[in-house]
C-alpha positions in Angstrom: -4.5 -32.0 46.7 -5.5 -28.9 45.3 -4.4 -27.3 41.9 -2.2 -24.4 42.2 -4.2 -21.8 40.2 -1.3 -19.6 40.2 0.4 -21.7 37.8 -1.6 -21.3 35.8 -1.9 -18.4 33.0 -5.2 -16.9 30.9 -4.2 -15.5 27.8 -4.3 -11.9 27.1 -5.9 -10.5 24.6 -2.6 -9.1 24.1 -1.1 -12.5 24.0 -4.0 -13.7 21.4 -3.2 -10.6 19.2 0.7 -12.0 18.9 -0.8 -15.4 18.9 -1.9 -14.7 15.6 -0.1 -12.9 14.0 2.4 -15.5 14.5 0.1 -18.2 13.6 -0.8 -15.8 10.2 2.9 -15.7 9.0 3.9 -18.8 9.7 1.1 -20.1 7.5 2.5 -17.8 5.1 1.3 -20.3 1.9 -2.3 -19.7 2.9 -2.2 -16.2 2.9 0.2 -16.0 -0.3 -2.8 -18.5 -1.8 -6.0 -16.0 -1.2 -3.7 -12.9 -2.3 -2.9 -15.2 -5.8 -6.6 -16.2 -6.1 -8.3 -12.9 -4.8 -6.3 -11.3 -8.6 -7.4 -14.2 -10.6 -11.2 -14.6 -9.3 -11.2 -11.0 -10.8 -10.2 -11.7 -14.5 -11.5 -15.5 -14.1 -13.3 -15.6 -17.8 -10.5 -12.9 -19.4 -8.0 -14.4 -21.6 -4.8 -11.6 -20.6 -6.4 -11.7 -17.2 -4.4 -9.6 -14.7 -2.7 -8.1 -17.3 -5.5 -5.2 -18.1 -4.7 -3.9 -15.6 -1.1 -3.4 -17.1 -2.1 -2.5 -20.0 -4.9 0.0 -19.3 -2.0 2.1 -16.9 0.7 2.3 -20.1 -2.3 3.3 -22.2 -3.0 5.6 -19.4 0.2 6.8 -18.5 1.4 7.3 -22.2 -1.6 9.6 -22.7 -1.5 11.5 -19.8 2.6 11.8 -20.2 1.9 13.0 -23.6 -0.9 15.9 -22.5 0.7 17.1 -19.4 4.2 17.5 -20.8 2.1 19.8 -23.4 0.5 21.6 -20.9 3.3 22.2 -18.5 5.7 22.6 -21.4 8.0 19.9 -20.2 10.3 17.5 -22.1 8.4 14.3 -23.4 12.0 12.4 -22.2 11.7 13.7 -18.8 7.8 14.2 -17.5 6.7 10.8 -19.2 8.9 8.5 -16.7 8.1 10.5 -14.1 4.2 9.9 -14.7 4.8 6.1 -15.2 6.7 5.8 -12.1 4.5 8.4 -9.5 1.1 6.3 -11.2 2.8 2.7 -10.6 4.0 3.4 -6.9 0.8 5.5 -6.2 -1.3 2.4 -7.3 0.9 0.1 -5.0 0.5 3.0 -1.9 -3.1 3.9 -1.9 -4.2 0.1 -3.0 -3.6 -1.1 -0.1 -4.9 1.7 2.1 -7.9 1.6 -0.2 -9.0 -2.2 0.5 -8.3 -1.9 3.9 -11.8 -1.1 5.1 -13.3 -4.1 3.2 -10.5 -6.2 3.9 -12.8 -8.6 6.5 -16.1 -8.0 4.5 -14.5 -9.4 1.9 -13.0 -12.6 3.6 -16.6 -13.4 5.1 -16.9 -16.6 3.4 -13.3 -17.6 5.3 -14.0 -16.5 8.5 -17.7 -18.5 9.1 -16.4 -21.6 7.4 -12.6 -22.1 8.3 -10.6 -20.9 11.7 -7.6 -18.8 10.3 -5.9 -16.1 11.9 -7.6 -12.6 11.4 -4.1 -10.9 10.4 -4.4 -13.7 7.2 -6.5 -11.5 5.5 -4.5 -8.2 6.1 -1.6 -10.1 5.1 -3.5 -11.7 1.8 -4.5 -7.6 1.0 -1.0 -6.7 0.4 0.4 -10.0 -1.6 -2.2 -8.7 -3.8 -0.9 -5.6 -4.3 2.7 -7.2 -4.8 1.2 -9.1 -7.8 -0.7 -5.9 -9.2 2.3 -3.9 -8.6 4.9 -6.5 -10.5 2.9 -6.5 -13.5 2.8 -2.6 -13.5 6.1 -2.4 -12.9 6.9 -4.1 -16.7 5.5 -0.8 -18.1 8.7 0.3 -17.2 10.8 -1.5 -19.3 9.7 0.0 -23.1 9.9 3.7 -21.6 12.9 3.6 -20.0 14.5 1.9 -22.9 12.9 4.5 -25.4 13.9 7.6 -23.2 17.1 6.1 -22.2 16.6 6.5 -18.8 19.6 5.9 -17.0 20.1 3.2 -13.5 22.3 4.1 -11.3 23.8 2.6 -7.8 21.4 4.7 -6.3 18.2 2.5 -7.5 19.4 0.3 -4.2 18.2 3.2 -1.9 14.8 2.0 -2.8 15.1 -1.0 -1.1 14.9 1.0 2.4 11.9 3.1 1.4 10.0 -0.1 0.1 10.1 -1.8 3.4 9.6 1.6 5.1 6.4 2.3 3.0 5.0 -1.1 2.8 5.5 -1.2 7.3 3.3 1.8 7.0 0.8 0.8 4.6 0.2 -2.6 6.2 -0.3 -0.7 9.3 -2.9 1.6 8.2 -4.5 -1.4 6.2 -4.4 -3.2 9.9 -6.4 -0.4 11.5 -8.7 0.3 8.9 -9.4 -3.3 8.2 -11.3 -3.1 12.1 -12.4 0.4 11.8 -14.0 -0.3 8.7 -15.9 -3.6 9.5 -17.1 -2.1 12.7 -18.3 1.2 10.8 -19.2 0.6 7.3 -19.0 4.6 6.5 -15.1 4.3 6.2 -14.6 2.6 3.2 -16.3 5.7 1.3 -14.5 8.3 3.5 -11.0 6.5 2.8 -11.7 7.0 -0.9 -12.6 10.7 -1.1 -9.2 11.6 1.6 -7.7 9.3 -1.3 -9.1 11.0 -4.1 -8.2 14.7 -2.9 -4.8 13.4 -2.1 -3.9 12.1 -5.4 -4.8 15.8 -7.0 -2.4 17.3 -3.5 0.1 14.6 -4.6 2.9 15.1 -7.2 2.0 12.3 -9.3 0.6 14.1 -12.5 2.8 17.4 -11.5 6.2 17.9 -10.1 7.1 19.3 -7.1 9.0 22.1 -8.5 5.9 23.4 -10.4 5.0 24.5 -6.6 6.0 28.2 -5.5 9.7 27.4 -2.9 7.2 28.4 0.2 5.0 25.6 -0.6 7.7 23.0 -1.4 8.1 23.3 2.4 4.9 22.0 3.3 5.4 19.2 1.2 6.6 17.0 4.5 2.9 17.5 5.8 1.4 15.2 3.3 2.5 11.7 4.1 1.8 10.4 0.3 4.1 12.6 -1.0 7.0 11.4 1.3 6.2 8.1 1.0 6.2 8.4 -3.1 8.9 10.3 -3.1 11.0 7.3 -1.0 10.0 5.1 -4.0 10.4 7.1 -7.2 13.1 9.0 -6.0 16.1 6.1 -6.3 14.9 5.5 -9.7 14.7 9.0 -11.2 16.4 11.4 -8.7 17.2 14.3 -7.0 18.1 11.7 -3.7 15.1 12.0 -1.2 15.9 14.9 1.6 16.6 13.5 4.9 13.6 14.9 6.6 12.0 12.9 4.4 13.3 9.9 6.2 12.0 11.0 10.0 9.0 12.0 8.6 8.5 8.5 7.4 9.6 6.5 10.1 7.8 9.1 12.9 4.5 8.6 10.6 5.2 4.8 10.7 5.8 4.3 14.3 2.3 6.3 14.8 0.6 3.6 12.6 1.7 0.9 13.6 0.8 1.9 17.2 -2.7 2.9 16.7 -2.8 -0.7 14.8 -1.8 -2.7 17.4 -3.6 -1.1 19.7 -7.0 -1.2 17.3 -6.2 -4.8 16.2 -5.4 -6.4 20.0 -8.6 -4.5 21.7 -11.1 -5.4 19.0 -9.8 -8.6 17.2 -12.4 -11.1 19.4 -15.0 -9.1 18.0 -14.2 -9.2 14.1 -16.2 -12.2 13.6 -19.3 -10.6 15.6 -19.3 -7.7 13.3 -19.3 -9.7 10.0 
């Protein structure tokens, strides 16, 4: 009796990519452990460990907050918390993206020795920056207490903002992880873009410092949009509704690009190492 080949289903690239992502999430302890190990390995012989990141950020925030408040002639009690919140979320927003092109290069040892889902390493990069973010948020406690920054129920809006931002940067890092592996110059290009974006985004200056016609074009800067989604619930004023629309559109485009690239080139990742 012959075998009916019609009943057999050969997995397509889409099927394999979906299985890879699903398997990576199911094995969540693995990508969490890799993320934790990555942070710990940077400060293995340090007494303070990863808190060096927090200490250095605190010193920089206080120094910049004092300096720029004098230069811009703004109250320190208003500007220093702004600088602190902006820097913390800027580091999270851009840190995930900055490490994107080198995700699989850094995971070469794992990929050559262990059969793990490729998406595991994209998630472990995100976990690493969650840990760094959690450490950095500590510096807000003394700053907010000293300057008596009020906390209102508006802070709950940071939840949807954080979720939307995380989805967006996860999609961008997924796209960059594949493209950056194939073309190693992408890492330098991304670093240059982020360096320029830092000065074009209200991190060390307030949006109100711009003339009205320039403020209208802030929606063209996705970094400014996502940063406001994270900062506004803490410091105010409320995020303009157009920012949510722009952030949602950008996230959708980023997710589509990430899916297309990951599905098309997932199988070639190990060959490009």
